[in-house]
mmCIF file of the C-alpha atoms, coordinates in Angstrom:
data_MODEL
# 
_entry.id   MODEL 
# 
loop_
_atom_site.group_PDB 
_atom_site.id 
_atom_site.type_symbol 
_atom_site.label_atom_id 
_atom_site.label_alt_id 
_atom_site.label_comp_id 
_atom_site.label_asym_id 
_atom_site.label_entity_id 
_atom_site.label_seq_id 
_atom_site.pdbx_PDB_ins_code 
_atom_site.Cartn_x 
_atom_site.Cartn_y 
_atom_site.Cartn_z 
_atom_site.occupancy 
_atom_site.B_iso_or_equiv 
_atom_site.pdbx_formal_charge 
_atom_site.auth_seq_id 
_atom_site.auth_comp_id 
_atom_site.auth_asym_id 
_atom_site.auth_atom_id 
_atom_site.pdbx_PDB_model_num 
ATOM 1   C CA . MET A 1 1   ? 70.669  -33.997 39.297 1.00 0.00 ? 1   MET A CA 1 
ATOM 2   C CA . GLY A 1 2   ? 71.970  -36.220 36.533 1.00 0.00 ? 2   GLY A CA 1 
ATOM 3   C CA . PHE A 1 3   ? 71.129  -39.832 37.274 1.00 0.00 ? 3   PHE A CA 1 
ATOM 4   C CA . SER A 1 4   ? 71.383  -43.140 35.455 1.00 0.00 ? 4   SER A CA 1 
ATOM 5   C CA . ARG A 1 5   ? 70.534  -46.653 36.621 1.00 0.00 ? 5   ARG A CA 1 
ATOM 6   C CA . GLU A 1 6   ? 71.574  -49.912 35.064 1.00 0.00 ? 6   GLU A CA 1 
ATOM 7   C CA . LYS A 1 7   ? 71.837  -53.392 36.527 1.00 0.00 ? 7   LYS A CA 1 
ATOM 8   C CA . ASN A 1 8   ? 74.133  -53.112 39.553 1.00 0.00 ? 8   ASN A CA 1 
ATOM 9   C CA . LEU A 1 9   ? 75.219  -49.588 38.595 1.00 0.00 ? 9   LEU A CA 1 
ATOM 10  C CA . ILE A 1 10  ? 74.020  -46.158 39.663 1.00 0.00 ? 10  ILE A CA 1 
ATOM 11  C CA . ILE A 1 11  ? 75.562  -43.038 38.161 1.00 0.00 ? 11  ILE A CA 1 
ATOM 12  C CA . TYR A 1 12  ? 75.218  -39.477 39.446 1.00 0.00 ? 12  TYR A CA 1 
ATOM 13  C CA . ILE A 1 13  ? 76.561  -36.340 37.778 1.00 0.00 ? 13  ILE A CA 1 
ATOM 14  C CA . GLN A 1 14  ? 76.117  -32.715 38.732 1.00 0.00 ? 14  GLN A CA 1 
ATOM 15  C CA . ASP A 1 15  ? 73.950  -30.911 36.197 1.00 0.00 ? 15  ASP A CA 1 
ATOM 16  C CA . SER A 1 16  ? 76.630  -28.427 35.113 1.00 0.00 ? 16  SER A CA 1 
ATOM 17  C CA . TYR A 1 17  ? 79.021  -31.270 34.137 1.00 0.00 ? 17  TYR A CA 1 
ATOM 18  C CA . LYS A 1 18  ? 76.563  -33.474 32.183 1.00 0.00 ? 18  LYS A CA 1 
ATOM 19  C CA . SER A 1 19  ? 77.754  -32.170 28.803 1.00 0.00 ? 19  SER A CA 1 
ATOM 20  C CA . SER A 1 20  ? 81.401  -31.583 29.679 1.00 0.00 ? 20  SER A CA 1 
ATOM 21  C CA . PRO A 1 21  ? 84.287  -33.263 27.843 1.00 0.00 ? 21  PRO A CA 1 
ATOM 22  C CA . GLU A 1 22  ? 85.682  -34.476 31.182 1.00 0.00 ? 22  GLU A CA 1 
ATOM 23  C CA . TRP A 1 23  ? 82.380  -36.261 31.966 1.00 0.00 ? 23  TRP A CA 1 
ATOM 24  C CA . ARG A 1 24  ? 82.409  -37.918 28.539 1.00 0.00 ? 24  ARG A CA 1 
ATOM 25  C CA . LYS A 1 25  ? 85.870  -39.335 29.372 1.00 0.00 ? 25  LYS A CA 1 
ATOM 26  C CA . VAL A 1 26  ? 84.703  -40.502 32.792 1.00 0.00 ? 26  VAL A CA 1 
ATOM 27  C CA . LYS A 1 27  ? 81.572  -42.099 31.295 1.00 0.00 ? 27  LYS A CA 1 
ATOM 28  C CA . VAL A 1 28  ? 83.713  -44.115 28.848 1.00 0.00 ? 28  VAL A CA 1 
ATOM 29  C CA . ILE A 1 29  ? 85.665  -45.523 31.802 1.00 0.00 ? 29  ILE A CA 1 
ATOM 30  C CA . ILE A 1 30  ? 82.446  -46.265 33.711 1.00 0.00 ? 30  ILE A CA 1 
ATOM 31  C CA . ASN A 1 31  ? 81.177  -48.216 30.701 1.00 0.00 ? 31  ASN A CA 1 
ATOM 32  C CA . LYS A 1 32  ? 84.429  -50.202 30.525 1.00 0.00 ? 32  LYS A CA 1 
ATOM 33  C CA . PHE A 1 33  ? 84.088  -51.154 34.194 1.00 0.00 ? 33  PHE A CA 1 
ATOM 34  C CA . ALA A 1 34  ? 80.421  -52.064 33.735 1.00 0.00 ? 34  ALA A CA 1 
ATOM 35  C CA . GLU A 1 35  ? 81.334  -54.348 30.840 1.00 0.00 ? 35  GLU A CA 1 
ATOM 36  C CA . PHE A 1 36  ? 84.224  -55.887 32.804 1.00 0.00 ? 36  PHE A CA 1 
ATOM 37  C CA . LEU A 1 37  ? 82.050  -56.566 35.859 1.00 0.00 ? 37  LEU A CA 1 
ATOM 38  C CA . SER A 1 38  ? 79.300  -58.152 33.760 1.00 0.00 ? 38  SER A CA 1 
ATOM 39  C CA . ASP A 1 39  ? 81.697  -60.738 32.326 1.00 0.00 ? 39  ASP A CA 1 
ATOM 40  C CA . SER A 1 40  ? 80.580  -64.150 33.639 1.00 0.00 ? 40  SER A CA 1 
ATOM 41  C CA . LYS A 1 41  ? 84.149  -65.138 34.618 1.00 0.00 ? 41  LYS A CA 1 
ATOM 42  C CA . VAL A 1 42  ? 84.558  -61.956 36.663 1.00 0.00 ? 42  VAL A CA 1 
ATOM 43  C CA . GLU A 1 43  ? 81.121  -62.379 38.252 1.00 0.00 ? 43  GLU A CA 1 
ATOM 44  C CA . LYS A 1 44  ? 82.040  -65.942 39.245 1.00 0.00 ? 44  LYS A CA 1 
ATOM 45  C CA . GLN A 1 45  ? 85.419  -64.898 40.630 1.00 0.00 ? 45  GLN A CA 1 
ATOM 46  C CA . ILE A 1 46  ? 83.865  -62.152 42.765 1.00 0.00 ? 46  ILE A CA 1 
ATOM 47  C CA . ALA A 1 47  ? 81.068  -64.475 43.967 1.00 0.00 ? 47  ALA A CA 1 
ATOM 48  C CA . GLU A 1 48  ? 83.660  -67.004 45.143 1.00 0.00 ? 48  GLU A CA 1 
ATOM 49  C CA . LEU A 1 49  ? 85.496  -64.302 47.124 1.00 0.00 ? 49  LEU A CA 1 
ATOM 50  C CA . HIS A 1 50  ? 82.431  -62.475 48.470 1.00 0.00 ? 50  HIS A CA 1 
ATOM 51  C CA . VAL A 1 51  ? 81.864  -64.773 51.443 1.00 0.00 ? 51  VAL A CA 1 
ATOM 52  C CA . PRO A 1 52  ? 81.349  -64.200 55.186 1.00 0.00 ? 52  PRO A CA 1 
ATOM 53  C CA . GLY A 1 53  ? 84.533  -62.878 56.770 1.00 0.00 ? 53  GLY A CA 1 
ATOM 54  C CA . ALA A 1 54  ? 86.194  -61.883 53.503 1.00 0.00 ? 54  ALA A CA 1 
ATOM 55  C CA . SER A 1 55  ? 87.962  -58.534 53.275 1.00 0.00 ? 55  SER A CA 1 
ATOM 56  C CA . SER A 1 56  ? 87.518  -55.865 50.634 1.00 0.00 ? 56  SER A CA 1 
ATOM 57  C CA . GLN A 1 57  ? 91.105  -56.575 49.540 1.00 0.00 ? 57  GLN A CA 1 
ATOM 58  C CA . LYS A 1 58  ? 89.936  -59.899 48.087 1.00 0.00 ? 58  LYS A CA 1 
ATOM 59  C CA . ILE A 1 59  ? 87.404  -58.110 45.862 1.00 0.00 ? 59  ILE A CA 1 
ATOM 60  C CA . GLU A 1 60  ? 89.944  -55.387 45.137 1.00 0.00 ? 60  GLU A CA 1 
ATOM 61  C CA . GLY A 1 61  ? 92.270  -58.127 43.859 1.00 0.00 ? 61  GLY A CA 1 
ATOM 62  C CA . VAL A 1 62  ? 89.773  -58.861 41.076 1.00 0.00 ? 62  VAL A CA 1 
ATOM 63  C CA . ILE A 1 63  ? 89.091  -55.219 40.178 1.00 0.00 ? 63  ILE A CA 1 
ATOM 64  C CA . THR A 1 64  ? 92.561  -53.721 40.353 1.00 0.00 ? 64  THR A CA 1 
ATOM 65  C CA . PRO A 1 65  ? 94.300  -55.555 37.498 1.00 0.00 ? 65  PRO A CA 1 
ATOM 66  C CA . PHE A 1 66  ? 91.618  -54.186 35.177 1.00 0.00 ? 66  PHE A CA 1 
ATOM 67  C CA . ALA A 1 67  ? 91.913  -50.732 36.768 1.00 0.00 ? 67  ALA A CA 1 
ATOM 68  C CA . GLU A 1 68  ? 95.679  -50.798 36.206 1.00 0.00 ? 68  GLU A CA 1 
ATOM 69  C CA . MET A 1 69  ? 95.106  -51.766 32.596 1.00 0.00 ? 69  MET A CA 1 
ATOM 70  C CA . LEU A 1 70  ? 93.022  -48.572 32.270 1.00 0.00 ? 70  LEU A CA 1 
ATOM 71  C CA . GLY A 1 71  ? 95.832  -46.490 33.786 1.00 0.00 ? 71  GLY A CA 1 
ATOM 72  C CA . PHE A 1 72  ? 94.832  -46.316 37.455 1.00 0.00 ? 72  PHE A CA 1 
ATOM 73  C CA . SER A 1 73  ? 97.640  -46.445 40.005 1.00 0.00 ? 73  SER A CA 1 
ATOM 74  C CA . SER A 1 74  ? 97.586  -47.976 43.453 1.00 0.00 ? 74  SER A CA 1 
ATOM 75  C CA . GLN A 1 75  ? 97.630  -46.107 46.739 1.00 0.00 ? 75  GLN A CA 1 
ATOM 76  C CA . ALA A 1 76  ? 98.368  -42.585 45.475 1.00 0.00 ? 76  ALA A CA 1 
ATOM 77  C CA . ASN A 1 77  ? 99.854  -41.308 48.737 1.00 0.00 ? 77  ASN A CA 1 
ATOM 78  C CA . ASP A 1 78  ? 100.427 -37.673 47.760 1.00 0.00 ? 78  ASP A CA 1 
ATOM 79  C CA . LEU A 1 79  ? 96.831  -36.773 46.913 1.00 0.00 ? 79  LEU A CA 1 
ATOM 80  C CA . PHE A 1 80  ? 96.109  -35.627 50.473 1.00 0.00 ? 80  PHE A CA 1 
ATOM 81  C CA . ARG A 1 81  ? 99.488  -34.147 51.436 1.00 0.00 ? 81  ARG A CA 1 
ATOM 82  C CA . LYS A 1 82  ? 97.786  -30.786 52.120 1.00 0.00 ? 82  LYS A CA 1 
ATOM 83  C CA . TYR A 1 83  ? 95.872  -32.348 55.012 1.00 0.00 ? 83  TYR A CA 1 
ATOM 84  C CA . LYS A 1 84  ? 97.280  -33.650 58.252 1.00 0.00 ? 84  LYS A CA 1 
ATOM 85  C CA . VAL A 1 85  ? 95.130  -36.769 58.142 1.00 0.00 ? 85  VAL A CA 1 
ATOM 86  C CA . THR A 1 86  ? 97.548  -39.655 58.486 1.00 0.00 ? 86  THR A CA 1 
ATOM 87  C CA . LYS A 1 87  ? 97.521  -42.515 56.007 1.00 0.00 ? 87  LYS A CA 1 
ATOM 88  C CA . LEU A 1 88  ? 94.693  -41.047 53.945 1.00 0.00 ? 88  LEU A CA 1 
ATOM 89  C CA . ARG A 1 89  ? 94.842  -42.460 50.417 1.00 0.00 ? 89  ARG A CA 1 
ATOM 90  C CA . PRO A 1 90  ? 92.530  -43.948 47.826 1.00 0.00 ? 90  PRO A CA 1 
ATOM 91  C CA . ASP A 1 91  ? 92.526  -47.566 46.760 1.00 0.00 ? 91  ASP A CA 1 
ATOM 92  C CA . TYR A 1 92  ? 93.243  -46.449 43.174 1.00 0.00 ? 92  TYR A CA 1 
ATOM 93  C CA . TYR A 1 93  ? 93.567  -43.157 41.294 1.00 0.00 ? 93  TYR A CA 1 
ATOM 94  C CA . LEU A 1 94  ? 93.570  -42.034 37.658 1.00 0.00 ? 94  LEU A CA 1 
ATOM 95  C CA . LYS A 1 95  ? 94.595  -38.555 36.561 1.00 0.00 ? 95  LYS A CA 1 
ATOM 96  C CA . LEU A 1 96  ? 92.454  -37.048 33.806 1.00 0.00 ? 96  LEU A CA 1 
ATOM 97  C CA . SER A 1 97  ? 93.811  -33.702 32.534 1.00 0.00 ? 97  SER A CA 1 
ATOM 98  C CA . LYS A 1 98  ? 92.662  -31.217 35.230 1.00 0.00 ? 98  LYS A CA 1 
ATOM 99  C CA . THR A 1 99  ? 90.862  -33.722 37.458 1.00 0.00 ? 99  THR A CA 1 
ATOM 100 C CA . GLY A 1 100 ? 90.885  -37.414 38.304 1.00 0.00 ? 100 GLY A CA 1 
ATOM 101 C CA . ILE A 1 101 ? 88.983  -40.475 39.454 1.00 0.00 ? 101 ILE A CA 1 
ATOM 102 C CA . ILE A 1 102 ? 89.326  -42.213 42.790 1.00 0.00 ? 102 ILE A CA 1 
ATOM 103 C CA . ILE A 1 103 ? 88.358  -45.872 43.149 1.00 0.00 ? 103 ILE A CA 1 
ATOM 104 C CA . GLU A 1 104 ? 87.270  -47.269 46.496 1.00 0.00 ? 104 GLU A CA 1 
ATOM 105 C CA . VAL A 1 105 ? 86.379  -50.928 47.021 1.00 0.00 ? 105 VAL A CA 1 
ATOM 106 C CA . GLU A 1 106 ? 84.266  -51.690 50.087 1.00 0.00 ? 106 GLU A CA 1 
ATOM 107 C CA . ARG A 1 107 ? 82.704  -54.777 51.594 1.00 0.00 ? 107 ARG A CA 1 
ATOM 108 C CA . GLY A 1 108 ? 81.578  -55.147 55.220 1.00 0.00 ? 108 GLY A CA 1 
ATOM 109 C CA . GLN A 1 109 ? 82.079  -51.563 56.363 1.00 0.00 ? 109 GLN A CA 1 
ATOM 110 C CA . THR A 1 110 ? 80.332  -49.901 53.423 1.00 0.00 ? 110 THR A CA 1 
ATOM 111 C CA . SER A 1 111 ? 77.321  -48.681 55.348 1.00 0.00 ? 111 SER A CA 1 
ATOM 112 C CA . GLN A 1 112 ? 77.832  -50.165 58.821 1.00 0.00 ? 112 GLN A CA 1 
ATOM 113 C CA . ASN A 1 113 ? 80.853  -47.941 59.500 1.00 0.00 ? 113 ASN A CA 1 
ATOM 114 C CA . ASN A 1 114 ? 80.006  -45.214 56.985 1.00 0.00 ? 114 ASN A CA 1 
ATOM 115 C CA . ALA A 1 115 ? 82.955  -46.106 54.730 1.00 0.00 ? 115 ALA A CA 1 
ATOM 116 C CA . ALA A 1 116 ? 81.057  -44.889 51.669 1.00 0.00 ? 116 ALA A CA 1 
ATOM 117 C CA . LEU A 1 117 ? 80.577  -41.467 53.269 1.00 0.00 ? 117 LEU A CA 1 
ATOM 118 C CA . LYS A 1 118 ? 84.291  -41.366 54.095 1.00 0.00 ? 118 LYS A CA 1 
ATOM 119 C CA . ASP A 1 119 ? 85.074  -42.219 50.472 1.00 0.00 ? 119 ASP A CA 1 
ATOM 120 C CA . LEU A 1 120 ? 82.885  -39.367 49.240 1.00 0.00 ? 120 LEU A CA 1 
ATOM 121 C CA . TRP A 1 121 ? 84.598  -37.047 51.741 1.00 0.00 ? 121 TRP A CA 1 
ATOM 122 C CA . LYS A 1 122 ? 88.020  -38.092 50.403 1.00 0.00 ? 122 LYS A CA 1 
ATOM 123 C CA . VAL A 1 123 ? 87.060  -37.027 46.902 1.00 0.00 ? 123 VAL A CA 1 
ATOM 124 C CA . HIS A 1 124 ? 85.432  -33.858 48.251 1.00 0.00 ? 124 HIS A CA 1 
ATOM 125 C CA . ILE A 1 125 ? 88.727  -32.691 49.820 1.00 0.00 ? 125 ILE A CA 1 
ATOM 126 C CA . CYS A 1 126 ? 90.990  -33.982 47.043 1.00 0.00 ? 126 CYS A CA 1 
ATOM 127 C CA . GLU A 1 127 ? 92.165  -31.235 44.689 1.00 0.00 ? 127 GLU A CA 1 
ATOM 128 C CA . GLU A 1 128 ? 93.264  -33.764 42.047 1.00 0.00 ? 128 GLU A CA 1 
ATOM 129 C CA . ALA A 1 129 ? 90.014  -35.753 41.756 1.00 0.00 ? 129 ALA A CA 1 
ATOM 130 C CA . HIS A 1 130 ? 86.335  -34.907 41.379 1.00 0.00 ? 130 HIS A CA 1 
ATOM 131 C CA . TYR A 1 131 ? 84.963  -38.345 40.499 1.00 0.00 ? 131 TYR A CA 1 
ATOM 132 C CA . LEU A 1 132 ? 84.403  -41.415 42.653 1.00 0.00 ? 132 LEU A CA 1 
ATOM 133 C CA . PHE A 1 133 ? 83.983  -45.006 41.523 1.00 0.00 ? 133 PHE A CA 1 
ATOM 134 C CA . LEU A 1 134 ? 82.656  -46.948 44.491 1.00 0.00 ? 134 LEU A CA 1 
ATOM 135 C CA . PHE A 1 135 ? 82.443  -50.754 44.421 1.00 0.00 ? 135 PHE A CA 1 
ATOM 136 C CA . VAL A 1 136 ? 80.067  -52.175 47.056 1.00 0.00 ? 136 VAL A CA 1 
ATOM 137 C CA . PRO A 1 137 ? 78.243  -55.456 47.649 1.00 0.00 ? 137 PRO A CA 1 
ATOM 138 C CA . MET A 1 138 ? 74.647  -55.796 46.522 1.00 0.00 ? 138 MET A CA 1 
ATOM 139 C CA . GLU A 1 139 ? 74.069  -57.945 49.616 1.00 0.00 ? 139 GLU A CA 1 
ATOM 140 C CA . LEU A 1 140 ? 76.290  -58.579 52.609 1.00 0.00 ? 140 LEU A CA 1 
ATOM 141 C CA . LYS A 1 141 ? 76.551  -62.043 54.035 1.00 0.00 ? 141 LYS A CA 1 
ATOM 142 C CA . GLN A 1 142 ? 78.538  -61.955 57.285 1.00 0.00 ? 142 GLN A CA 1 
ATOM 143 C CA . ASN A 1 143 ? 77.219  -65.011 59.140 1.00 0.00 ? 143 ASN A CA 1 
ATOM 144 C CA . LYS A 1 144 ? 79.737  -67.880 58.875 1.00 0.00 ? 144 LYS A CA 1 
ATOM 145 C CA . THR A 1 145 ? 77.339  -70.416 60.428 1.00 0.00 ? 145 THR A CA 1 
ATOM 146 C CA . ASN A 1 146 ? 74.559  -69.437 58.006 1.00 0.00 ? 146 ASN A CA 1 
ATOM 147 C CA . PRO A 1 147 ? 76.391  -68.083 54.923 1.00 0.00 ? 147 PRO A CA 1 
ATOM 148 C CA . ASN A 1 148 ? 73.149  -67.465 53.010 1.00 0.00 ? 148 ASN A CA 1 
ATOM 149 C CA . LYS A 1 149 ? 71.702  -65.126 55.650 1.00 0.00 ? 149 LYS A CA 1 
ATOM 150 C CA . ILE A 1 150 ? 71.682  -61.574 54.343 1.00 0.00 ? 150 ILE A CA 1 
ATOM 151 C CA . GLY A 1 151 ? 73.098  -59.106 56.868 1.00 0.00 ? 151 GLY A CA 1 
ATOM 152 C CA . GLY A 1 152 ? 72.423  -55.981 54.857 1.00 0.00 ? 152 GLY A CA 1 
ATOM 153 C CA . LYS A 1 153 ? 72.109  -54.463 51.419 1.00 0.00 ? 153 LYS A CA 1 
ATOM 154 C CA . PRO A 1 154 ? 75.058  -52.055 51.185 1.00 0.00 ? 154 PRO A CA 1 
ATOM 155 C CA . PHE A 1 155 ? 74.384  -51.138 47.546 1.00 0.00 ? 155 PHE A CA 1 
ATOM 156 C CA . ASN A 1 156 ? 70.870  -49.840 48.273 1.00 0.00 ? 156 ASN A CA 1 
ATOM 157 C CA . GLU A 1 157 ? 71.973  -48.212 51.529 1.00 0.00 ? 157 GLU A CA 1 
ATOM 158 C CA . THR A 1 158 ? 74.878  -46.463 49.783 1.00 0.00 ? 158 THR A CA 1 
ATOM 159 C CA . VAL A 1 159 ? 72.653  -45.230 46.965 1.00 0.00 ? 159 VAL A CA 1 
ATOM 160 C CA . ASN A 1 160 ? 70.163  -43.856 49.512 1.00 0.00 ? 160 ASN A CA 1 
ATOM 161 C CA . ARG A 1 161 ? 72.863  -42.068 51.514 1.00 0.00 ? 161 ARG A CA 1 
ATOM 162 C CA . LEU A 1 162 ? 74.960  -40.644 48.696 1.00 0.00 ? 162 LEU A CA 1 
ATOM 163 C CA . SER A 1 163 ? 72.194  -39.660 46.268 1.00 0.00 ? 163 SER A CA 1 
ATOM 164 C CA . THR A 1 164 ? 71.365  -36.606 48.359 1.00 0.00 ? 164 THR A CA 1 
ATOM 165 C CA . PHE A 1 165 ? 74.790  -35.124 47.564 1.00 0.00 ? 165 PHE A CA 1 
ATOM 166 C CA . PHE A 1 166 ? 73.705  -34.890 43.927 1.00 0.00 ? 166 PHE A CA 1 
ATOM 167 C CA . GLU A 1 167 ? 70.695  -32.699 44.590 1.00 0.00 ? 167 GLU A CA 1 
ATOM 168 C CA . LYS A 1 168 ? 71.642  -29.176 43.505 1.00 0.00 ? 168 LYS A CA 1 
ATOM 169 C CA . GLU A 1 169 ? 71.353  -27.638 46.973 1.00 0.00 ? 169 GLU A CA 1 
ATOM 170 C CA . ASN A 1 170 ? 73.719  -30.286 48.411 1.00 0.00 ? 170 ASN A CA 1 
ATOM 171 C CA . TYR A 1 171 ? 76.505  -30.294 45.795 1.00 0.00 ? 171 TYR A CA 1 
ATOM 172 C CA . THR A 1 172 ? 80.042  -30.938 46.991 1.00 0.00 ? 172 THR A CA 1 
ATOM 173 C CA . ASN A 1 173 ? 83.329  -30.995 45.084 1.00 0.00 ? 173 ASN A CA 1 
ATOM 174 C CA . VAL A 1 174 ? 82.393  -34.482 43.888 1.00 0.00 ? 174 VAL A CA 1 
ATOM 175 C CA . ARG A 1 175 ? 81.145  -33.858 40.359 1.00 0.00 ? 175 ARG A CA 1 
ATOM 176 C CA . GLY A 1 176 ? 80.249  -37.442 39.559 1.00 0.00 ? 176 GLY A CA 1 
ATOM 177 C CA . LEU A 1 177 ? 79.768  -40.792 41.260 1.00 0.00 ? 177 LEU A CA 1 
ATOM 178 C CA . ALA A 1 178 ? 79.457  -44.315 39.923 1.00 0.00 ? 178 ALA A CA 1 
ATOM 179 C CA . ILE A 1 179 ? 78.325  -46.958 42.421 1.00 0.00 ? 179 ILE A CA 1 
ATOM 180 C CA . PHE A 1 180 ? 79.050  -50.453 41.106 1.00 0.00 ? 180 PHE A CA 1 
ATOM 181 C CA . GLY A 1 181 ? 77.302  -53.325 42.875 1.00 0.00 ? 181 GLY A CA 1 
ATOM 182 C CA . TYR A 1 182 ? 78.868  -56.755 43.032 1.00 0.00 ? 182 TYR A CA 1 
# 
């Protein structure tokens, strides 16, 4: 299993893709997102929006303009046309030659409702994408009366759940995964 850990970022890559040209392209985009998210203005903007009761769309609103600048498109509806699952679509998608990257931004449902597993499943069944960029909170604060009370640690929980899919005997169609913590 290929694995890399930086501050607020975990990267997994299947062994057979570690040296591939497609992974090098994906890694460049991961690094651009890591740099973007470490900008103090972006960190402040996300911190102001990451409050009890906030939706993932608020965080997505910070991430998506940068994603669009990199060539990602919103709500790629045709990626799952082969399946009869209604309204299945990624938050954002980028085509890369013979594959692609799906972006999913989560907040409160990351681990509580298994949204991260659903996101991995989406990429697993998607013929046009083999890479997932998952944006999840480091800590979840859901209590409006005590906004500093931590209700969970979705980043750590997501890493623990999804890392097993990058052990050789558990490989899926998801070749690589970047989990960005905010």
